[in-house]
Each structure stands twice: as C-alpha cells, then as structure tokens.
N, C-alpha and C positions, 0 to 999 in steps of 0.2 A: 477264886482260883488258888490253888495251893502251890507251894514251892516244889519243884520237881528235882529230886536229887538222884544220887548215884544209880546208874543203870547197869553197872559192870562194864567190862571191856566189850565194846561192840565188835562184831565180826568184821574183818577187813576184806574187801574185795580186791582181787587182782586185776579186774577189768578196769580199763581207763574210761570206757564209755559208761555214762550213767552214774558218775560220781559227782560229789560236790565240785564246783569249779575251783575250789582251793585244794582238792585232792584229799586223800585220807590214807595213803600208804606209800611205801618206798619201792613199789614194784613196777614203776613205769620206766625204769632204766636210767633215770636222771641221776647225776651225781649230787650229793648233798651240797647245799649252799656253803660257800666259804667266803671269808673276807669281810663280811659286814659286822661291824662292832657297834652296837647300840650306844648312844651317848646320853649323858644326863648332865644338865646344867645345874650346878649347885651355887646358890647365891646367898651370902650371909653378910649382914651389916654389923660392923663393930665400931662403935662411936660414930665418927663421921666418915669412916672409910667403908667401902664395899669391895669385897673380894669375890672374884668369879673364877671358877675352874672348870674346864672341860677335860674329862678324863676318859680315855678309851677303856674298854672293858679289861684289856690287858695292860693298862697304863701303869705308870710309876706311882709309888706312894709318896705322900708329902713328908718331907724330912723336917728336922728341928729348925725353927726359925722361918719356915715357909708359911704361905697363906693358910695351908691346911692346918698347921699347928696352932695358928692364931684363931682359926675358926673353932677348933676344938676347945679353945680356952675363952670363947666369947662370953660376954656378959649377956645373959638371957634377957635382961630388961631392955637391951637395945635392939632386940630382934624385931623385925617387922611383923605385923599381924598375919595370922594364918586364915585362909578361907575355910570356914566350917560349914558343913552341910547341916542345915536345920530342918529341912523338909524336902520330900520328894513327891512326884506324881507321875502318872502315865495315862495314856489314852489309847484305846483300841477302837477303830471304826466298827460299824455295826454289821457289815456284810461278811459272813463267814463262808470260807471256801475250803472244803475238805479235800483230802486226797482222793476220795471216791468221786467227787465232782470232777477232778482233773482226769481221773481214769476214764470217765464216761466220754470225755471229749478229746482224749489224746489217742493218737495212733499207736503210740508205743507205751501201753500201760505197764509193761514190764520195767520200763525205765523208772516210772513212778515208784514201783515196788522197791527198786534198788536204792533210789534216793531216800525213801522212807526208812529202809533198814539201816542205811549208813548215817543219816543225819538225825533221825529221831523225829523229824517234822511230820505231824499228822494233819495239821490244818493251819490256815492263816486267815487274816482279816483284811478286807480291801475297803478303801475309802469310796464314798459315793461320788458321783460325777461332779457335784457342785462343791466338793471339798478340795481345798488346796493344802499344801504342806503347812502353811501358816495356821490353818484352822486346826490341824492335828496338834501342832505345838501350842496353840492357844488353850485347848482343853486341858492338856497336861500341865501347862503353866498355871492356869487358874486353880487347879486342884492343889498344886504344890504351894501356891501363895496362900490359899485358904487354910491349909494345914499349918503354915508358918505363922498365920495371923498377921500377914504383912499386906498392906495395900499396894497396888501397882504403882501408885504415886511415890512410894518410898524407895523404889528401885533406882539405883545409880547406874546400872549396867545390865544389858541384855546381850547374851551371846547365843546364837543359833548355830548348831552343828548339823549340817545336812549336805548331801550331794544330790538332792532333788528339790532345788529351790523353787519358789513360786515363779520367779523370773530370772533371766540371766542378770539383769539389773533392773530395778534396785535390789538391795539386799533384803532377804526374807526377814531379817531381824527388824528392819524398819517397819515392815508390814505388821509383824507381830506386836511391836511397840504401840502402833496406832490402835490395833484391835484390843489390846489390853488397857489402853488409856494410861500407859506409863510414860508420859510425855517428858519427864525429867531425865529419863535414862539415855545414856549413850548406847549405841548398838553396833554390832558387826557380826558377820557370818564367818564360820570356819568350815571349809569344805574339803575334808580329807577322808570321806567315806566313813567307815566304821571307827576310824581313829578319831573322829571329830569330837565326840563327847569327852574322852579323857584329855584331849588337847585343849578343849574349851575350858574344862575345869582347871587344868594347870595354868592356863592363861589368866583366868579370873583370879586365881591365887596370886600370881605374879603381879597383877595390876593392883590388887589390894595391898600388897607389900610395898609397892612403889608409889602409891597415890592415896593419901589420906582421905580424898574425896570419894573413894569407892568403898562403901561400907556394906551395901546390899546388892547382890547380883542374882540374876536369873540365868541359869545355864540349861539349855535344852538340846535335845537331839531329836530330829524328826525325819521321817522317811516315807516317801510315796512312790516307790519305784514301780509298783504295778501299773502306774499311769504310762510308763515308758516301755513296757514289755509287750511284745506281740503275743496274741492269743495262742498262736501255734508254736511258740517257743517253749520247749520243755523246761528251760531254765526258769520259767515263771513259777515253777514249783516252789522256788525259794522265797519269792518276794511277798512279804507281808507288810502292810502299812501300819504306822503307829507313831507315837511320840513319847518321850520321857523328859522329865524336868527335875531340876534341883534348885532350891533356894539356898544360897550360900551367904554368910555374913562374916565380916572381919572380926576376929577374936584373938585373945592373948593365949588361949590354950591350943594345943596341937589340933590341926584339922588335916588339910592337905600337907603331906610330908615331903613330897617330891614327885618328879615325873621322869620318864625316860622315853626316848623316841628312836625310831629307825625307819628307813625308807630305801627303796631301790626303784628308781624311775625307769630302769631298763625293762620293767614289766608293765609299763603304762599302757601298752597297746593290747594287752591280753583281754581286758574286760572293760566295756564302757559304751558310751554313746558317741559315735563318730561325728555326726552332723549337728549343727546348732551353735558351734563356737566359731572362732576366727579361722581355724584350719579349714573348715568347710561349713559355711552358712547353709541354712535350710534352703534347698532348691527343689524344683520339680524332680530332678534326677535323683537327689538324695532321698526324697520321699518315696519315689518309685522303687528304689533299691533297699528301702528300710533302714537306711543309715541313721535315721532319727530315733531308732529304737535301741534299747539297751541290748547288747549282745556279748556273749562269752565267745571270743574268737580262738582262744587257746587256754587250756586248763593250766592253772597255776601249779607248779611243782609242789607236792605235799610238804616238802621240807621247809617251805617258806614259813608256814605256821608251826609245824611240828618241831622245828629247830628254833624258829624265831620267837615264839611265845615264851618258852622256858628261858631263852637267853635274855629276853627283855625283863622278865621277872627277876632273874638273878642280878642283872645290872641295877634294877630299881632297889632291890634289897641291899646290895652293896653300898649304893650311894646314900640311901636313907638310914642305913645302920640297923637293919633288923634281919633276923634269920627267916628262912623260908618257912620253917616250922611255926613261926609266930603268926603267920597269915591265918586269920580266922575265917575269912570269906574271900573267894576269888570270883570275879565276874569277867568272863571271857566273851568275845564276839560269839553271838548265838547263831552259828551257821552250820556247825557240824559236831554232833555229839562225840564222834570217835576222836576228833582232834582234841577236845577237852579231856577225854579219857587219857589220851596219850600224854598230854601236857602235865596232867596231875601225876601220872606215873613217873614221868621224867623228873619232875621236881620233888618227888617223894611226898606230895601233898595228898592227904586223904581225899578221895573223890567226893565224899559228901560235903566237902567245904566249897565245892564249885556249883553254884546254882545253874540250872538250865530252865529256860522258858520257851525255847524254840518248838518244843513238842506241841504246844497249844497256840503259839503266836506266830510261828514261822520265823523266817529270817527278816528282821526289821532293820537291817543295815545301820545307818547312823543313829537310830533310836534304840537299838537292842541293848546297849550297855546301860543307859539310864532307866530303861523299862525293867530290866532284870534287877537293877539296884533298888528300884521302888518296890518290886515284889519281895525282895529280900528284907527290906525295912518293914513294910506293912504286914508281912506274914508273921512278924514277931521273932524271926530267927537271928536278927542282928541286934546287938546290945551296946550300950555305952562302954567305951574303952576298947572295943574290938577294932582290929586292923582289917581293912578291906583293900584289896588290890584289884583294880580294873584294867583290863587289857583290851584295846580295840585294834582291829586289824582289817584293813580294807584295800580296795583296788588302788593300784598306782605303782607299787604298793606302798602303803603307809601303815605304820604301827605306832601306837602310843600306849603307855602304861602310867598309871597314877596310883599312889598309895594314900589312903585316907584313914585317919583315926577318928572313929565315931565319938561324939560327945554326948553328954547327958541332956543337951538342949535339942537333940534330934527328935522330931515328932514322928511317932511310929504309925500314924494313921488316924 
C-alpha cells in the first residue's frame, strides 16, 4: 500500500445528516468553541533540581532569573534521556469491507455516498470473530520488535492505548505482555480514544526521563470497535479494526520533543457505549435497548477539531521551540479528510506533508495514528532528522499532540 497524499480541498456539505460525527463544516449554526487553552508540561532537570512549568497558550513569558531563563541556560549533559522511535509496525485484519458492501445492506445508500465524499473512506478491515484487541496489538508489536532487532524479553515497559480493551479488567497490556512473552516488562493501558497513542508515547518519554530502569518500551495503539457496532448503524461506516506499534529506546539524542493536551468532558455523552461500566452494568434491559453498542447520540461541533487541531499544534510548536513551517510530516486522526485539509490550510502547512490512510483502512480509532506513522516510515517518505507531529483526537473529548525528531537509528522496514 502506498502513502496517500493531498487530495485538494474536499467539497463541504451543508447538511448535518450524513456527515462525520466530528463534523466538517461551520454551517450547523453553532458558535465556535472558546475558552479552552491547550496546556503543555515542560520538565527540565538542571543539576539536582527539576523545574516544571505549566503555561496557558496566552500565558506570560519567563523573565530574567525565572525557571524559564534557567531552563534556557541548562547544561545539556544533565538532561534526562529522550524516547527515540527505533521501529514501527502495524496490523490489518484479513476481512475487507468495502463501501459497496455497506451500500448493499444499508437502507440509506445515499448516506454512504455522503460519508465517502466527505471522509475519503472507501473501505475498512474487520477482525475475525476469534480475534481480540490484544491479538491485533500482538501482530503489530511483533512486527515492530522484529524490525528493531529486539527480543520481547528486553522490554522494560509495555503501554497499550485503546478504548476497545479485551476486558474491563484486567488491563489489555497485561494480556499482550503474556502473549508476547515479555515477562520482565511493566504494563499499563491508556484509554483516551484516538488521543491514546500520542498520550502513551509522551508518557513513555516521561518515564524514561524519570527512571533509569526504563530503557526499552513498546507503545501500541489498537482498535476493534466493529465488535461493538450494530449492523444496522450507519455509523459503522467509519469503524475499521487494526493496530499500530512503536519500539522506543532511551537515548541522548533528541527523539520525543514534547507534548500538549486538551480535553472537554462536557462532550462525554455525545459518542460512546452507555452500558457495561459502573453507570449502567450490562442488564437484560440494556441489551434489549442496545445500550451495550457504540452509538453517536449527538454530532460533535465541527469546531472541536477544526479549531482544536491547529490550536494544539501551535501550542506544541511554541512549547517545543519550532516553527510550523519546520514540520516535515503531520499525522492527524484518520477520520475525516476534509478536517485534515482544513487544518493544513489553517496552519499554512503544505497539504502533502499530512499523510492519510483512511481511504484504504477506514477509521481505526486508537490505532490510526501509529498505523499512519508506520506507513509513513516504511514507505520511505520519512528520513533521519525530520520533524513529525502527531495529533490524536477522540471522544470525550480528548486531544493529544506529540512532536518527534526522527533519528538515524530508525528502521524503515
């Protein structure tokens, strides 16, 4: 499969029905979002002291004698190690579902046409009945580890980013650890939907800087939402299954440069699975009403992503000290091609710098960012020294962005 690049500005629909649940226009009468300011935690160690600063996007600048001026004058030899991506991998299950397949069984084939025109999605891949999320993550992880030349026994840490876990408990990362045979590794899950992988990568970076015992980590994103979708739900158009993985090692050269985060829980009820947690355990009544299925109950205002993604990238650039024009590759959540078009235009970023894979793989949720990253790396389009910015945006809503400088130790396939 090849990297799919710029398709030009997608035509925008004024209709609210038949759009991505994230929206793709400003024509629904809602006012633009205001008041959320993405934050970025910057931590630097100088000698035996550690300085932390949280700055709002419109926050004040550090003055002489402040922690900020000390940070700028730091001794680089005292800096903690950086998490460096040395190999990537991805996995697609074998069952291909095309838009024509959906049209054949959908009552509203015109809705499928609108979805396709707006998002660019033409097909997706679904897991077999005997596959769980950990199985998808396992395949992607094995590929990444093989490319890195690293045995599972060498891993110190496994982080799984997913909102479709094998179980409510135990953590899917423990299941993956056992399947890999990585019995030395500590594990945990991160469950913030599409923001999971950037959050997980930033977390691994932070742990490597704080703990000398974490040298090799496996960071994965996995998604099996088709298992939770009702067959008659037209929103199943979006759900593709898959997994992506990255092997990261602690190193002295720049790797992960920093991260930025944003969220607004007031939208938590818009899209999700209502039954199965502590709010409503699975009961006969919940099953009969379909509340154990994933549902989009209200469409997200398009401004969430159309304003939120550019704002988060600008925050990340400011905190990490690079210009937007210096971004060599951007990897955005792969749900809506028109939103990526809009974001690139808003940032002044050439559209060809933003990879898209949703055309062939569908919307793979928690897995879409690492899967697109792997495609970028293995296609030969990414090179040593280049700057990659990844932005994940998911239900809740949660957003996370991470900046990574690629090194010459990255295996391209």
